PyMOL CGO cylinders between C-alpha atoms (Angstrom):
from pymol import cmd
from pymol.cgo import CYLINDER

trace = [
    CYLINDER, 60.38, 181.98, 126.19, 60.45, 182.70, 129.92, 0.3, 1, 1, 1, 1, 1, 1,
    CYLINDER, 60.45, 182.70, 129.92, 57.89, 181.05, 132.17, 0.3, 1, 1, 1, 1, 1, 1,
    CYLINDER, 57.89, 181.05, 132.17, 55.70, 183.00, 134.61, 0.3, 1, 1, 1, 1, 1, 1,
    CYLINDER, 55.70, 183.00, 134.61, 58.04, 182.49, 137.57, 0.3, 1, 1, 1, 1, 1, 1,
    CYLINDER, 58.04, 182.49, 137.57, 61.04, 183.72, 135.60, 0.3, 1, 1, 1, 1, 1, 1,
    CYLINDER, 61.04, 183.72, 135.60, 59.08, 186.75, 134.41, 0.3, 1, 1, 1, 1, 1, 1,
    CYLINDER, 59.08, 186.75, 134.41, 57.97, 187.62, 137.94, 0.3, 1, 1, 1, 1, 1, 1,
    CYLINDER, 57.97, 187.62, 137.94, 61.56, 187.34, 139.20, 0.3, 1, 1, 1, 1, 1, 1,
    CYLINDER, 61.56, 187.34, 139.20, 62.75, 189.47, 136.30, 0.3, 1, 1, 1, 1, 1, 1,
    CYLINDER, 62.75, 189.47, 136.30, 60.16, 192.21, 136.93, 0.3, 1, 1, 1, 1, 1, 1,
    CYLINDER, 60.16, 192.21, 136.93, 60.98, 192.17, 140.65, 0.3, 1, 1, 1, 1, 1, 1,
    CYLINDER, 60.98, 192.17, 140.65, 64.69, 192.57, 139.82, 0.3, 1, 1, 1, 1, 1, 1,
    CYLINDER, 64.69, 192.57, 139.82, 63.96, 195.54, 137.53, 0.3, 1, 1, 1, 1, 1, 1,
    CYLINDER, 63.96, 195.54, 137.53, 61.73, 197.12, 140.21, 0.3, 1, 1, 1, 1, 1, 1,
    CYLINDER, 61.73, 197.12, 140.21, 64.66, 197.07, 142.66, 0.3, 1, 1, 1, 1, 1, 1,
    CYLINDER, 64.66, 197.07, 142.66, 66.78, 199.24, 140.35, 0.3, 1, 1, 1, 1, 1, 1,
    CYLINDER, 66.78, 199.24, 140.35, 66.31, 203.03, 140.67, 0.3, 1, 1, 1, 1, 1, 1,
    CYLINDER, 66.31, 203.03, 140.67, 65.52, 204.22, 137.16, 0.3, 1, 1, 1, 1, 1, 1,
    CYLINDER, 65.52, 204.22, 137.16, 65.03, 207.76, 135.85, 0.3, 1, 1, 1, 1, 1, 1,
    CYLINDER, 65.03, 207.76, 135.85, 61.52, 207.07, 134.52, 0.3, 1, 1, 1, 1, 1, 1,
    CYLINDER, 61.52, 207.07, 134.52, 58.52, 205.37, 136.11, 0.3, 1, 1, 1, 1, 1, 1,
    CYLINDER, 58.52, 205.37, 136.11, 57.90, 201.88, 134.75, 0.3, 1, 1, 1, 1, 1, 1,
    CYLINDER, 57.90, 201.88, 134.75, 54.53, 201.59, 133.01, 0.3, 1, 1, 1, 1, 1, 1,
    CYLINDER, 54.53, 201.59, 133.01, 54.94, 199.24, 130.06, 0.3, 1, 1, 1, 1, 1, 1,
    CYLINDER, 54.94, 199.24, 130.06, 58.28, 197.43, 130.09, 0.3, 1, 1, 1, 1, 1, 1,
    CYLINDER, 58.28, 197.43, 130.09, 58.45, 197.00, 126.31, 0.3, 1, 1, 1, 1, 1, 1,
    CYLINDER, 58.45, 197.00, 126.31, 57.87, 200.71, 125.63, 0.3, 1, 1, 1, 1, 1, 1,
    CYLINDER, 57.87, 200.71, 125.63, 59.88, 201.89, 128.64, 0.3, 1, 1, 1, 1, 1, 1,
    CYLINDER, 59.88, 201.89, 128.64, 63.04, 200.11, 127.48, 0.3, 1, 1, 1, 1, 1, 1,
    CYLINDER, 63.04, 200.11, 127.48, 62.57, 200.62, 123.71, 0.3, 1, 1, 1, 1, 1, 1,
    CYLINDER, 62.57, 200.62, 123.71, 64.98, 203.57, 123.42, 0.3, 1, 1, 1, 1, 1, 1,
    CYLINDER, 64.98, 203.57, 123.42, 67.83, 201.92, 125.34, 0.3, 1, 1, 1, 1, 1, 1,
    CYLINDER, 67.83, 201.92, 125.34, 68.03, 204.57, 128.06, 0.3, 1, 1, 1, 1, 1, 1,
    CYLINDER, 68.03, 204.57, 128.06, 66.74, 202.39, 130.90, 0.3, 1, 1, 1, 1, 1, 1,
    CYLINDER, 66.74, 202.39, 130.90, 68.83, 199.45, 129.69, 0.3, 1, 1, 1, 1, 1, 1,
    CYLINDER, 68.83, 199.45, 129.69, 71.92, 201.66, 129.99, 0.3, 1, 1, 1, 1, 1, 1,
    CYLINDER, 71.92, 201.66, 129.99, 70.78, 202.67, 133.50, 0.3, 1, 1, 1, 1, 1, 1,
    CYLINDER, 70.78, 202.67, 133.50, 70.38, 199.01, 134.51, 0.3, 1, 1, 1, 1, 1, 1,
    CYLINDER, 70.38, 199.01, 134.51, 73.99, 198.29, 133.50, 0.3, 1, 1, 1, 1, 1, 1,
    CYLINDER, 73.99, 198.29, 133.50, 75.20, 201.53, 135.10, 0.3, 1, 1, 1, 1, 1, 1,
    CYLINDER, 75.20, 201.53, 135.10, 73.53, 200.54, 138.37, 0.3, 1, 1, 1, 1, 1, 1,
    CYLINDER, 73.53, 200.54, 138.37, 75.60, 197.34, 138.47, 0.3, 1, 1, 1, 1, 1, 1,
    CYLINDER, 75.60, 197.34, 138.47, 78.76, 198.61, 136.74, 0.3, 1, 1, 1, 1, 1, 1,
    CYLINDER, 78.76, 198.61, 136.74, 78.80, 202.41, 137.04, 0.3, 1, 1, 1, 1, 1, 1,
    CYLINDER, 78.80, 202.41, 137.04, 82.29, 202.86, 135.58, 0.3, 1, 1, 1, 1, 1, 1,
    CYLINDER, 82.29, 202.86, 135.58, 81.32, 201.10, 132.37, 0.3, 1, 1, 1, 1, 1, 1,
    CYLINDER, 81.32, 201.10, 132.37, 78.46, 203.37, 131.24, 0.3, 1, 1, 1, 1, 1, 1,
    CYLINDER, 78.46, 203.37, 131.24, 78.35, 207.07, 130.34, 0.3, 1, 1, 1, 1, 1, 1,
    CYLINDER, 78.35, 207.07, 130.34, 74.63, 207.77, 130.63, 0.3, 1, 1, 1, 1, 1, 1,
    CYLINDER, 74.63, 207.77, 130.63, 74.89, 211.08, 128.74, 0.3, 1, 1, 1, 1, 1, 1,
    CYLINDER, 74.89, 211.08, 128.74, 75.46, 209.00, 125.58, 0.3, 1, 1, 1, 1, 1, 1,
    CYLINDER, 75.46, 209.00, 125.58, 71.84, 207.77, 125.71, 0.3, 1, 1, 1, 1, 1, 1,
    CYLINDER, 71.84, 207.77, 125.71, 69.24, 210.53, 125.19, 0.3, 1, 1, 1, 1, 1, 1,
    CYLINDER, 69.24, 210.53, 125.19, 65.54, 209.73, 125.47, 0.3, 1, 1, 1, 1, 1, 1,
    CYLINDER, 65.54, 209.73, 125.47, 64.15, 208.95, 122.03, 0.3, 1, 1, 1, 1, 1, 1,
    CYLINDER, 64.15, 208.95, 122.03, 60.85, 208.58, 120.20, 0.3, 1, 1, 1, 1, 1, 1,
    CYLINDER, 60.85, 208.58, 120.20, 62.12, 208.11, 116.65, 0.3, 1, 1, 1, 1, 1, 1,
    CYLINDER, 62.12, 208.11, 116.65, 63.16, 204.66, 115.49, 0.3, 1, 1, 1, 1, 1, 1,
    CYLINDER, 63.16, 204.66, 115.49, 66.42, 206.14, 114.19, 0.3, 1, 1, 1, 1, 1, 1,
    CYLINDER, 66.42, 206.14, 114.19, 67.50, 207.46, 117.60, 0.3, 1, 1, 1, 1, 1, 1,
    CYLINDER, 67.50, 207.46, 117.60, 66.35, 204.31, 119.39, 0.3, 1, 1, 1, 1, 1, 1,
    CYLINDER, 66.35, 204.31, 119.39, 68.50, 202.18, 117.07, 0.3, 1, 1, 1, 1, 1, 1,
    CYLINDER, 68.50, 202.18, 117.07, 71.43, 204.55, 117.57, 0.3, 1, 1, 1, 1, 1, 1,
    CYLINDER, 71.43, 204.55, 117.57, 71.16, 204.30, 121.38, 0.3, 1, 1, 1, 1, 1, 1,
    CYLINDER, 71.16, 204.30, 121.38, 71.04, 200.51, 121.26, 0.3, 1, 1, 1, 1, 1, 1,
    CYLINDER, 71.04, 200.51, 121.26, 73.90, 200.28, 118.76, 0.3, 1, 1, 1, 1, 1, 1,
    CYLINDER, 73.90, 200.28, 118.76, 76.00, 202.50, 121.01, 0.3, 1, 1, 1, 1, 1, 1,
    CYLINDER, 76.00, 202.50, 121.01, 75.14, 200.45, 124.10, 0.3, 1, 1, 1, 1, 1, 1,
    CYLINDER, 75.14, 200.45, 124.10, 75.87, 197.23, 122.24, 0.3, 1, 1, 1, 1, 1, 1,
    CYLINDER, 75.87, 197.23, 122.24, 79.31, 198.34, 121.01, 0.3, 1, 1, 1, 1, 1, 1,
    CYLINDER, 79.31, 198.34, 121.01, 80.56, 200.33, 124.00, 0.3, 1, 1, 1, 1, 1, 1,
    CYLINDER, 80.56, 200.33, 124.00, 79.11, 198.35, 126.89, 0.3, 1, 1, 1, 1, 1, 1,
    CYLINDER, 79.11, 198.35, 126.89, 77.42, 195.02, 126.18, 0.3, 1, 1, 1, 1, 1, 1,
    CYLINDER, 77.42, 195.02, 126.18, 80.36, 193.59, 124.25, 0.3, 1, 1, 1, 1, 1, 1,
    CYLINDER, 80.36, 193.59, 124.25, 82.66, 194.24, 127.19, 0.3, 1, 1, 1, 1, 1, 1,
    CYLINDER, 82.66, 194.24, 127.19, 80.54, 192.00, 129.42, 0.3, 1, 1, 1, 1, 1, 1,
    CYLINDER, 80.54, 192.00, 129.42, 79.84, 189.39, 126.72, 0.3, 1, 1, 1, 1, 1, 1,
    CYLINDER, 79.84, 189.39, 126.72, 76.20, 190.43, 126.53, 0.3, 1, 1, 1, 1, 1, 1,
    CYLINDER, 76.20, 190.43, 126.53, 76.13, 191.79, 122.97, 0.3, 1, 1, 1, 1, 1, 1,
    CYLINDER, 76.13, 191.79, 122.97, 72.94, 191.19, 120.99, 0.3, 1, 1, 1, 1, 1, 1,
    CYLINDER, 72.94, 191.19, 120.99, 72.18, 190.93, 117.28, 0.3, 1, 1, 1, 1, 1, 1,
    CYLINDER, 72.18, 190.93, 117.28, 70.78, 193.65, 115.05, 0.3, 1, 1, 1, 1, 1, 1,
    CYLINDER, 70.78, 193.65, 115.05, 67.54, 191.67, 114.74, 0.3, 1, 1, 1, 1, 1, 1,
    CYLINDER, 67.54, 191.67, 114.74, 67.22, 191.57, 118.55, 0.3, 1, 1, 1, 1, 1, 1,
    CYLINDER, 67.22, 191.57, 118.55, 67.87, 195.32, 118.75, 0.3, 1, 1, 1, 1, 1, 1,
    CYLINDER, 67.87, 195.32, 118.75, 65.18, 196.01, 116.15, 0.3, 1, 1, 1, 1, 1, 1,
    CYLINDER, 65.18, 196.01, 116.15, 62.75, 193.73, 117.99, 0.3, 1, 1, 1, 1, 1, 1,
    CYLINDER, 62.75, 193.73, 117.99, 63.30, 195.67, 121.23, 0.3, 1, 1, 1, 1, 1, 1,
    CYLINDER, 63.30, 195.67, 121.23, 62.97, 199.06, 119.48, 0.3, 1, 1, 1, 1, 1, 1,
    CYLINDER, 62.97, 199.06, 119.48, 59.73, 197.91, 117.86, 0.3, 1, 1, 1, 1, 1, 1,
    CYLINDER, 59.73, 197.91, 117.86, 58.37, 196.67, 121.23, 0.3, 1, 1, 1, 1, 1, 1,
    CYLINDER, 58.37, 196.67, 121.23, 57.97, 193.10, 119.99, 0.3, 1, 1, 1, 1, 1, 1,
    CYLINDER, 57.97, 193.10, 119.99, 56.39, 190.91, 122.71, 0.3, 1, 1, 1, 1, 1, 1,
    CYLINDER, 56.39, 190.91, 122.71, 58.99, 189.17, 124.85, 0.3, 1, 1, 1, 1, 1, 1,
    CYLINDER, 58.99, 189.17, 124.85, 61.99, 190.88, 123.20, 0.3, 1, 1, 1, 1, 1, 1,
    CYLINDER, 61.99, 190.88, 123.20, 63.01, 193.08, 126.13, 0.3, 1, 1, 1, 1, 1, 1,
    CYLINDER, 63.01, 193.08, 126.13, 62.31, 190.34, 128.68, 0.3, 1, 1, 1, 1, 1, 1,
    CYLINDER, 62.31, 190.34, 128.68, 64.64, 187.98, 126.81, 0.3, 1, 1, 1, 1, 1, 1,
    CYLINDER, 64.64, 187.98, 126.81, 67.35, 190.65, 126.71, 0.3, 1, 1, 1, 1, 1, 1,
    CYLINDER, 67.35, 190.65, 126.71, 66.99, 191.60, 130.39, 0.3, 1, 1, 1, 1, 1, 1,
    CYLINDER, 66.99, 191.60, 130.39, 67.03, 187.96, 131.46, 0.3, 1, 1, 1, 1, 1, 1,
    CYLINDER, 67.03, 187.96, 131.46, 70.31, 187.41, 129.61, 0.3, 1, 1, 1, 1, 1, 1,
    CYLINDER, 70.31, 187.41, 129.61, 71.71, 190.71, 130.87, 0.3, 1, 1, 1, 1, 1, 1,
    CYLINDER, 71.71, 190.71, 130.87, 70.89, 189.82, 134.47, 0.3, 1, 1, 1, 1, 1, 1,
    CYLINDER, 70.89, 189.82, 134.47, 72.78, 186.52, 134.14, 0.3, 1, 1, 1, 1, 1, 1,
    CYLINDER, 72.78, 186.52, 134.14, 75.79, 188.30, 132.61, 0.3, 1, 1, 1, 1, 1, 1,
    CYLINDER, 75.79, 188.30, 132.61, 75.82, 190.99, 135.31, 0.3, 1, 1, 1, 1, 1, 1,
    CYLINDER, 75.82, 190.99, 135.31, 75.57, 188.38, 138.07, 0.3, 1, 1, 1, 1, 1, 1,
    CYLINDER, 75.57, 188.38, 138.07, 78.44, 186.43, 136.51, 0.3, 1, 1, 1, 1, 1, 1,
    CYLINDER, 78.44, 186.43, 136.51, 80.48, 189.61, 136.08, 0.3, 1, 1, 1, 1, 1, 1,
    CYLINDER, 80.48, 189.61, 136.08, 80.03, 190.47, 139.77, 0.3, 1, 1, 1, 1, 1, 1,
    CYLINDER, 80.03, 190.47, 139.77, 80.80, 186.92, 140.85, 0.3, 1, 1, 1, 1, 1, 1,
    CYLINDER, 80.80, 186.92, 140.85, 83.81, 186.44, 138.57, 0.3, 1, 1, 1, 1, 1, 1,
    CYLINDER, 83.81, 186.44, 138.57, 85.21, 189.85, 137.63, 0.3, 1, 1, 1, 1, 1, 1,
    CYLINDER, 85.21, 189.85, 137.63, 87.67, 189.80, 134.75, 0.3, 1, 1, 1, 1, 1, 1,
    CYLINDER, 87.67, 189.80, 134.75, 91.30, 189.53, 135.86, 0.3, 1, 1, 1, 1, 1, 1,
    CYLINDER, 91.30, 189.53, 135.86, 93.39, 192.70, 135.74, 0.3, 1, 1, 1, 1, 1, 1,
    CYLINDER, 93.39, 192.70, 135.74, 95.71, 193.04, 132.75, 0.3, 1, 1, 1, 1, 1, 1,
    CYLINDER, 95.71, 193.04, 132.75, 98.81, 190.91, 133.33, 0.3, 1, 1, 1, 1, 1, 1,
    CYLINDER, 98.81, 190.91, 133.33, 101.84, 192.85, 134.51, 0.3, 1, 1, 1, 1, 1, 1,
    CYLINDER, 101.84, 192.85, 134.51, 104.84, 192.68, 132.19, 0.3, 1, 1, 1, 1, 1, 1,
    CYLINDER, 104.84, 192.68, 132.19, 107.46, 190.17, 133.25, 0.3, 1, 1, 1, 1, 1, 1,
    CYLINDER, 107.46, 190.17, 133.25, 110.64, 191.65, 134.67, 0.3, 1, 1, 1, 1, 1, 1,
    CYLINDER, 110.64, 191.65, 134.67, 112.62, 189.99, 131.90, 0.3, 1, 1, 1, 1, 1, 1,
    CYLINDER, 112.62, 189.99, 131.90, 110.81, 192.10, 129.30, 0.3, 1, 1, 1, 1, 1, 1,
    CYLINDER, 110.81, 192.10, 129.30, 113.24, 194.66, 127.88, 0.3, 1, 1, 1, 1, 1, 1,
    CYLINDER, 113.24, 194.66, 127.88, 112.22, 198.15, 129.02, 0.3, 1, 1, 1, 1, 1, 1,
    CYLINDER, 112.22, 198.15, 129.02, 112.31, 199.55, 125.49, 0.3, 1, 1, 1, 1, 1, 1,
    CYLINDER, 112.31, 199.55, 125.49, 109.67, 197.06, 124.32, 0.3, 1, 1, 1, 1, 1, 1,
    CYLINDER, 109.67, 197.06, 124.32, 107.15, 197.61, 127.13, 0.3, 1, 1, 1, 1, 1, 1,
    CYLINDER, 107.15, 197.61, 127.13, 105.95, 201.08, 126.09, 0.3, 1, 1, 1, 1, 1, 1,
    CYLINDER, 105.95, 201.08, 126.09, 105.73, 200.02, 122.47, 0.3, 1, 1, 1, 1, 1, 1,
    CYLINDER, 105.73, 200.02, 122.47, 103.60, 196.99, 123.34, 0.3, 1, 1, 1, 1, 1, 1,
    CYLINDER, 103.60, 196.99, 123.34, 101.17, 198.93, 125.56, 0.3, 1, 1, 1, 1, 1, 1,
    CYLINDER, 101.17, 198.93, 125.56, 101.08, 201.79, 123.06, 0.3, 1, 1, 1, 1, 1, 1,
    CYLINDER, 101.08, 201.79, 123.06, 100.36, 199.41, 120.19, 0.3, 1, 1, 1, 1, 1, 1,
    CYLINDER, 100.36, 199.41, 120.19, 97.63, 197.64, 122.14, 0.3, 1, 1, 1, 1, 1, 1,
    CYLINDER, 97.63, 197.64, 122.14, 96.08, 200.92, 123.16, 0.3, 1, 1, 1, 1, 1, 1,
    CYLINDER, 96.08, 200.92, 123.16, 96.20, 202.21, 119.62, 0.3, 1, 1, 1, 1, 1, 1,
    CYLINDER, 96.20, 202.21, 119.62, 94.64, 199.00, 118.28, 0.3, 1, 1, 1, 1, 1, 1,
    CYLINDER, 94.64, 199.00, 118.28, 91.86, 199.15, 120.90, 0.3, 1, 1, 1, 1, 1, 1,
    CYLINDER, 91.86, 199.15, 120.90, 91.23, 202.81, 120.09, 0.3, 1, 1, 1, 1, 1, 1,
    CYLINDER, 91.23, 202.81, 120.09, 91.22, 202.08, 116.36, 0.3, 1, 1, 1, 1, 1, 1,
    CYLINDER, 91.22, 202.08, 116.36, 88.73, 199.25, 116.90, 0.3, 1, 1, 1, 1, 1, 1,
    CYLINDER, 88.73, 199.25, 116.90, 86.42, 201.53, 118.89, 0.3, 1, 1, 1, 1, 1, 1,
    CYLINDER, 86.42, 201.53, 118.89, 86.71, 204.26, 116.25, 0.3, 1, 1, 1, 1, 1, 1,
    CYLINDER, 86.71, 204.26, 116.25, 85.94, 201.71, 113.53, 0.3, 1, 1, 1, 1, 1, 1,
    CYLINDER, 85.94, 201.71, 113.53, 82.87, 200.53, 115.44, 0.3, 1, 1, 1, 1, 1, 1,
    CYLINDER, 82.87, 200.53, 115.44, 81.65, 204.09, 115.93, 0.3, 1, 1, 1, 1, 1, 1,
    CYLINDER, 81.65, 204.09, 115.93, 82.20, 204.84, 112.24, 0.3, 1, 1, 1, 1, 1, 1,
    CYLINDER, 82.20, 204.84, 112.24, 80.24, 201.71, 111.37, 0.3, 1, 1, 1, 1, 1, 1,
    CYLINDER, 80.24, 201.71, 111.37, 77.37, 202.83, 113.60, 0.3, 1, 1, 1, 1, 1, 1,
    CYLINDER, 77.37, 202.83, 113.60, 77.44, 206.29, 112.00, 0.3, 1, 1, 1, 1, 1, 1,
    CYLINDER, 77.44, 206.29, 112.00, 77.41, 204.81, 108.49, 0.3, 1, 1, 1, 1, 1, 1,
    CYLINDER, 77.41, 204.81, 108.49, 74.51, 202.51, 109.38, 0.3, 1, 1, 1, 1, 1, 1,
    CYLINDER, 74.51, 202.51, 109.38, 72.72, 205.55, 110.79, 0.3, 1, 1, 1, 1, 1, 1,
    CYLINDER, 72.72, 205.55, 110.79, 73.32, 207.50, 107.57, 0.3, 1, 1, 1, 1, 1, 1,
    CYLINDER, 73.32, 207.50, 107.57, 72.09, 204.59, 105.46, 0.3, 1, 1, 1, 1, 1, 1,
    CYLINDER, 72.09, 204.59, 105.46, 68.96, 204.33, 107.61, 0.3, 1, 1, 1, 1, 1, 1,
    CYLINDER, 68.96, 204.33, 107.61, 68.30, 208.08, 107.26, 0.3, 1, 1, 1, 1, 1, 1,
    CYLINDER, 68.30, 208.08, 107.26, 68.86, 207.97, 103.49, 0.3, 1, 1, 1, 1, 1, 1,
    CYLINDER, 68.86, 207.97, 103.49, 66.43, 205.07, 103.15, 0.3, 1, 1, 1, 1, 1, 1,
    CYLINDER, 66.43, 205.07, 103.15, 63.81, 207.01, 105.10, 0.3, 1, 1, 1, 1, 1, 1,
    CYLINDER, 63.81, 207.01, 105.10, 64.40, 210.04, 102.84, 0.3, 1, 1, 1, 1, 1, 1,
    CYLINDER, 64.40, 210.04, 102.84, 64.11, 207.87, 99.72, 0.3, 1, 1, 1, 1, 1, 1,
    CYLINDER, 64.11, 207.87, 99.72, 60.83, 206.39, 101.00, 0.3, 1, 1, 1, 1, 1, 1,
    CYLINDER, 60.83, 206.39, 101.00, 59.42, 209.87, 101.63, 0.3, 1, 1, 1, 1, 1, 1,
    CYLINDER, 59.42, 209.87, 101.63, 60.51, 211.10, 98.19, 0.3, 1, 1, 1, 1, 1, 1,
    CYLINDER, 60.51, 211.10, 98.19, 59.05, 208.03, 96.49, 0.3, 1, 1, 1, 1, 1, 1,
    CYLINDER, 59.05, 208.03, 96.49, 55.73, 208.67, 98.23, 0.3, 1, 1, 1, 1, 1, 1,
    CYLINDER, 55.73, 208.67, 98.23, 55.79, 212.31, 97.09, 0.3, 1, 1, 1, 1, 1, 1,
    CYLINDER, 55.79, 212.31, 97.09, 56.58, 211.28, 93.51, 0.3, 1, 1, 1, 1, 1, 1,
    CYLINDER, 56.58, 211.28, 93.51, 53.70, 208.78, 93.55, 0.3, 1, 1, 1, 1, 1, 1,
    CYLINDER, 53.70, 208.78, 93.55, 51.30, 211.49, 94.80, 0.3, 1, 1, 1, 1, 1, 1,
    CYLINDER, 51.30, 211.49, 94.80, 52.49, 213.95, 92.14, 0.3, 1, 1, 1, 1, 1, 1,
    CYLINDER, 52.49, 213.95, 92.14, 52.06, 211.33, 89.43, 0.3, 1, 1, 1, 1, 1, 1,
    CYLINDER, 52.06, 211.33, 89.43, 48.53, 210.71, 90.69, 0.3, 1, 1, 1, 1, 1, 1,
    CYLINDER, 48.53, 210.71, 90.69, 47.77, 214.45, 90.57, 0.3, 1, 1, 1, 1, 1, 1,
    CYLINDER, 47.77, 214.45, 90.57, 49.13, 214.68, 87.02, 0.3, 1, 1, 1, 1, 1, 1,
    CYLINDER, 49.13, 214.68, 87.02, 46.91, 211.79, 85.95, 0.3, 1, 1, 1, 1, 1, 1,
    CYLINDER, 46.91, 211.79, 85.95, 43.85, 213.44, 87.54, 0.3, 1, 1, 1, 1, 1, 1,
    CYLINDER, 43.85, 213.44, 87.54, 44.61, 216.76, 85.84, 0.3, 1, 1, 1, 1, 1, 1,
    CYLINDER, 44.61, 216.76, 85.84, 45.14, 215.02, 82.49, 0.3, 1, 1, 1, 1, 1, 1,
    CYLINDER, 45.14, 215.02, 82.49, 41.78, 213.30, 82.90, 0.3, 1, 1, 1, 1, 1, 1,
    CYLINDER, 41.78, 213.30, 82.90, 40.07, 216.63, 83.72, 0.3, 1, 1, 1, 1, 1, 1,
    CYLINDER, 40.07, 216.63, 83.72, 41.70, 218.32, 80.72, 0.3, 1, 1, 1, 1, 1, 1,
    CYLINDER, 41.70, 218.32, 80.72, 40.58, 215.48, 78.47, 0.3, 1, 1, 1, 1, 1, 1,
    CYLINDER, 40.58, 215.48, 78.47, 36.99, 215.78, 79.76, 0.3, 1, 1, 1, 1, 1, 1,
    CYLINDER, 36.99, 215.78, 79.76, 37.02, 219.55, 79.20, 0.3, 1, 1, 1, 1, 1, 1,
    CYLINDER, 37.02, 219.55, 79.20, 38.31, 219.07, 75.66, 0.3, 1, 1, 1, 1, 1, 1,
    CYLINDER, 38.31, 219.07, 75.66, 35.63, 216.49, 74.94, 0.3, 1, 1, 1, 1, 1, 1,
    CYLINDER, 35.63, 216.49, 74.94, 32.95, 218.81, 76.37, 0.3, 1, 1, 1, 1, 1, 1,
    CYLINDER, 32.95, 218.81, 76.37, 34.26, 221.76, 74.35, 0.3, 1, 1, 1, 1, 1, 1,
    CYLINDER, 34.26, 221.76, 74.35, 34.29, 219.69, 71.17, 0.3, 1, 1, 1, 1, 1, 1,
    CYLINDER, 34.29, 219.69, 71.17, 30.62, 218.78, 71.46, 0.3, 1, 1, 1, 1, 1, 1,
    CYLINDER, 30.62, 218.78, 71.46, 28.13, 220.71, 69.23, 0.3, 1, 1, 1, 1, 1, 1,
]
cmd.load_cgo(trace, "trace")
């Protein structure tokens, strides 16, 4: 938990960043991941494609935005968060977004202070025929990893949607069963009434 001074410093830091929406309630404002992406983009503009993060009201889209941000951006600056933390932020749990932003601020400060070194240049002794293969293989592996992560996010999204559909269908089935029971009871009463002398 952050103390009052840390919270005030955190809110002041967020207020300094030009965001696309006015800040009213920090938990709700950041729940869909859009403003979190903007915070990172403000510090590291080349790292974030803001068009990947549409404003969202549904839990499904909020989770998708955060999953995308987590995989494509936060991991690259060692600021990735757990699924439970993502769900806490999406559900506006007290203190969840403050904890995330506090950690993000530290990571961004460290990233600015100590930027990652550029990829090492190949030694001159490296045979020229191996160099393209190595870079190609690395690039292909990195691309495959990103594709795998995106597929994983899509599958999780599909599972989430299917669960929501199942819940809705189960509720409908329960209502229909209740209606059938009520109709059966009415029919039984009518039969009893008709059978009376």
